[in-house]
N, C-alpha and C positions, 0 to 999 in steps of 0.2 A: 504494499500500499504506500509505503514511503517513496519508493521509485516512481509509482504512478502519479503521486501528488506533485512531483517536481516536473513532470512533463509539460512541454509547452504545447498549447492547443494551436494547431494549424492544419490546413488541408495540404496533403502531399500528393503530388502527381503519381499516378500509378507506375509510369515509366518515364525516363527522361524525354522520350519522344512525344509523349501526350502532354500538351500544354493545359494549364488551368483555364477555365472560363473567366470572363471579366468579373462575374459575381463571386467566384471562388477567390480571384485575386484580391477583390475588395475586402472580402472577409478576412483573408490573411493580413492584409494591410491594416485593417481596423484593429484586429487583435494585437498586432505589433504596436500600434500607436497607443492603444489603451495600456498595454503592458508598460511601455516607456513613461506614459503619463501618470500611471499609478505609482511607479518608482519615484518620480519627481515629487509628487504630492507627498508620499510617505516620507521622503527625505526631508521635506520642509516641516511636516508635522513632527518629525523626530527632532529637528533642529530647534524648533520654536521654544519648547520648555527649557532646553539647555542654554539657548541664548538668553532667555529671560533670567535664568539662574545666574549666568555669569555677570549680567548687568547688575542684578541685585546684590550678588555677593562680592563682586570686584569693582565695578565701575562707580556704583552709587556711593560706597563708603569713601572712595577717593574724591569723588565730587564734593561730598560733604566736608571732608577734611580741607580741601582746597578752598572751598568757599569760606570756611572759618578763618583760614590764613589770609585771604583777600580782604575779609572784614577787619582783621587785625592790621593788616598793611594800611587800609584806608584810615584807621584810627591814628596810626603812627605818623602818616604824612599830614593829617589834620592837625595833630599836636605840634608838629614841626613848623607848619605854616603859621600857626597862631603864636608861636613862641620865638621865632627866629626871623631875621630879616632876609629877604629874598629879592632878587631883581624882578622886574615885571615879566620878563620872559620865563624866569624860574617859576614864578607864581602861576603863570598860564599852564605850564607843564604839569606842576603839582595838581592844579584844579582838574586838568584833563585826566590824570592818573587816578585821582580820588573818584571821579565820576565813573570811569571805566571799571574800577574795582567794585564800586557800590553796585552798579548794574549787574555784574557777574554774581556778586554775593546775594543780592536781593532775589535773583532768579532761583537761588537754592535755599530760600527760606529766611534770609536776613532782612525782614521787613523793616527793622529799626533803622536801617541805613537810608531810607527814603528821604528823611529830613536832611541828612548830610549831603545827599545827592542834590537835593533841591537848592541847598545853600551854595554849593560850588558850581552848579550848572546854570543857575538863574532861571530854571524852568520848573516844571512839575513832572515827577517821575511817572505817576499814574496816567496823566493826560498824554504824555509822550509815548508810553507803552501802549496805550489804547490806539493811538494813530499808527504805530509801527505794526501792531497786530492786525489792524485793518489792511494795511499794505501787504502784509504777509499772506493774509487771507485771500486777497485778490490775486496775488501772484500764484499761489497754489491752485486756486479756483480756476484760473486761466489754463494752467498746465494740465489739470485733470480734465477740463472740458476738451482741450485739444487732443489729449491722449485717448479718451474714451468716447469722443464724439457725442457728448451729452451736454445739456444746459442745466446748470446748478443755480439754485436761488441762494441769495446772500444769507449767510449765517445758518444754513440748514444742516450743517455737519460740524463736528467738533474736531478740529486739527490736533488737539491735544490727546485725542483718543483714536489711534490709528485703526484699531479694530472696528470701532463704530463707524468710522469713515469708510473703511472697506466694505462693511455690510451695507451702508447707505448708497455707496457707489453701485453696488450690484442691484439694489432696488431701483435706482434711478435709471440704469441701463435697461432694466426690464420695462419700466414705466415709459421710457422714451420709445422703446420698440412698440409697446402697446398703443401709444398715442399716434405713432407714425402710421400704424396699420389702421387705426380708427379714422385718421384724417384723409385716407386715400378715398378718392371719388367712388361712390357706390354705384358704379355702372352696371347695367343689366349684363349678366354673364352670358357669354356665347355657349352654344351647345357643347363645344369642346371643352370650355372651361368648367362647365357644370360636370361634365364626364370626369375631368381631372380631379375635381373636388371630391366626387364620389369615390374615385379611385384612391385618393389620398386617405379618406376616412376608412375605407376598407383595408388599406395597408396598415393603418394604425391599429385597427381592430385585430388584424392577423398577427401583427407584431406582438401585441399584448397577449394574444392567445398562445403564441409560440413560446414566450417566456413562462407563462402559466403551465404549459404542458411539461416543460423541463422541471418546473418546480413540483408539480404533482407526482412526476415519476420518481423524484428524489424522496419526497414525503412517503410515498407508498413503500419504498425500499427501506427507509431509515426510521420509520416511526417506532420510538423506543417502548411504548406500551405493549407492543406485540413480542418483545424480547424477554425470554425467560432467564437467560444468563446475565448475571449482574454486571460483569465487566463489559459484555457486549452492549448491554443497555446503556451504560455510561458512555461508551464510545459513540453510540448512535445519538445519544442526547447531545453530545458535543457537536457532532456533525449536523444535527437538525438545527442547532443554534446558528451555525455558519450559514446553512441553507436559508433560514428565515431572514437573517441579516442581508444576504445577497439578494433574495427576492425583493425585500423591501427597498433596497437600493437599485433594483432593476439592473443587477450586475450579471448579465448573461455569461460573461467570460468566467466569473467565479462559479456560477451554477454548472457550467460545462466541465470545468476542472474538477468539481466535486463528483460529477457523474463519472469521470475517468478514474478518479480516486477510489471510488467504491466499485469500480469495475462494471458500472451499468452501461458504459459505452466504451469503445476502443477506437483506435486510429482508423480501422476499416469504417466504422460508423461515421466518423468525422469526414473521411474522404468521400463518402457516398450520401452526404446530406442532399436531399432533393433541391433543385434549383429554386423553386418557389419558397420553400422554407428558408433557404439561405438568404434570399432577398428580405424576408421578414426579420431574420437574425441581423442582417446588416443594418436595417433601420433601427433596431434596439441598440446595437453597438454604437451607431453614429450618435444617437442621443446620449448614450452613456460617455462617450468620448468628449462630447461638448460640455457635459456636466463636470467631468474631471478637469477640463481645461479652465472652465469658469472658477471652480473652486480653488485651483492652484494659482490662478491670476489674482483672486482676492486675498489669498494668503501672502502672496509676494507683495501686494500693495501694502499690506499691514506691516510686513517686515521692512520694506523700503521706508515706511514712515518712522518706524522705531530707530532705523539706522540713519535717518536724516538725509535720505536719498530722494531724488526726483522720481516721480512715478514710473518713468520709462527707463531708468538707469539699469544696465545690465547687472544681474545678481545671481550669485551662486552661493551655496553654504560656506565654501571656502572663503570667498570674498567677503561675505557677511561677517564671519569670525575674524578675518584678517583686519577689517576695518575697526572692530571692536577692540582687538588686542593692540592695534595701533593707537587708538584713543587712550587705552589704559596706560601704555608706555609713555605716551606724551604727558599724561597727567602726572605720572610718577616723577618725571623729569621737571615738570613745572613746580611740583611740590618741593622738590629739592632746591630748586632755584629761589623760590620765595622765602624758604627758610633761611637761606644764605643772605638774601637782601634784608630780611627783617633784623637780622643781627647787624648787617652793615650800616643800616640807616640809623642806628642808635647814635652813630657819630655824624654830627651835622655836616662836618667838612667832607666826609666821605659821601654823605647824601648830595651835597652840592655838586661834587665832582660827577656823580652819577647823572644828576639832573642835566648838568651842562652837556653831557654826551647824548642824552636821550632826545629822540626826535618824535614829535607827535605824528603818527601815521596818517596817511591820506585816507579820507572816508571811503569805505567799501560800499559800492552800490547794492551789494547783495547781503542778505541776512545770514548770520551764522546759524544754521539749523540746529546746532548742538546747544546753543544757548550758553556758551562759556565765555 
C-alpha cells in the first residue's frame, strides 16, 4: 500500500507509437500543474508559522531593544542641546536627529516622545503621521489596483493587517468579476449560444456526478462500520477521513490517488478512462487548479505585506527568510553602533566632532515600509 500511495497519477501510452489524445494530454497536464501548485501552496503554508515565529522570537525583541536605545539617544541629544552651546548648523543637525529618533521610537510604542518631536520639528506628530499614512494608503491602493485589475474604495481595507487585506482582495476580485458579468448587455441569445449554455450546464452536472461517483466507490470500499477487525477498522476510519476531506475540497486528484492506494483502480484503469468521463474529470481538475492558484496568490500577498514587499515582487521561501535574516543582522549591527554612540556622546566635545561630520540625508520620496 505504501508503494501504491506514492505513485503519480497519469495516463501512460500503451506503446511509444500510440500517441495520447488531446483530452488525455490535457488530463496529464492538469494533474502535473495541480501537483506543482499543491507543493507550492504546502511550502508556503509550512513557511508561514515558522516565519511568524522567527519574527516574534528574533526580530521583534531586537526592534524593541533598538527603539529603547533610540529613545535614550533622543533624550541624550535633547539634554545636550539644552545645556551646551552649539552653532546654528549644529542645532539644525541635532534637531533633525532628535526628530528622526523620535519617529522611529514612537513607531515601536514610545508615545511619550511625541511632545519632544513636536518641540524640535515645529509640527504635530499625529497630524503628520495621518498625512503620511494617507499617502501610503494611496500608493499601495494604486499598486494593488494595477496588479489585480480591480477598483478599491478608500479606507476599505487595513494595510496594517496583511491577512485581512489579502482576504478583502480576494473578495474584491470576485465582486469585480460578478459586477462585470452583470453589466454586460443582456442581448437575446442566439440558438447557438443557448445550446452552448445548455451544454455548459450539462458538463457542470456531469463533472459533479463524476467526482461523486469516485467518492461513492471509495465510501463503499472503506466504510469502517462494516469492518470486524479492529486494526483494519482504524485504518479504514483514517482513510475515510481523507476521502471526506478530499471530496469536500473537490480534490479529484487526491480521490484518484486514494483509489489507487486501496487498489480500487490501477494504471490500466487510468489508461482506459473513457473520453467522455475524462472530459468531465478535466473540468473538475481545471476548477481545482484555479482554486489552488487563487489560494496560493492570496497567501503570497499576505507574506509580501509582512515582508514589506510590493504586491508583485518575486518571492520564494528562501528569499523571504533571506530578507528577514538580513533585517535581523542589520538591527544587531545598529544596536551595537548606537550603544557605542550613547557612550561617546556623554563627552560634549566628541559629540560636537561627530555632529560636524554628520550630514542630513536628502529626503527619500518613498516610505520605509519596515517603519524603522
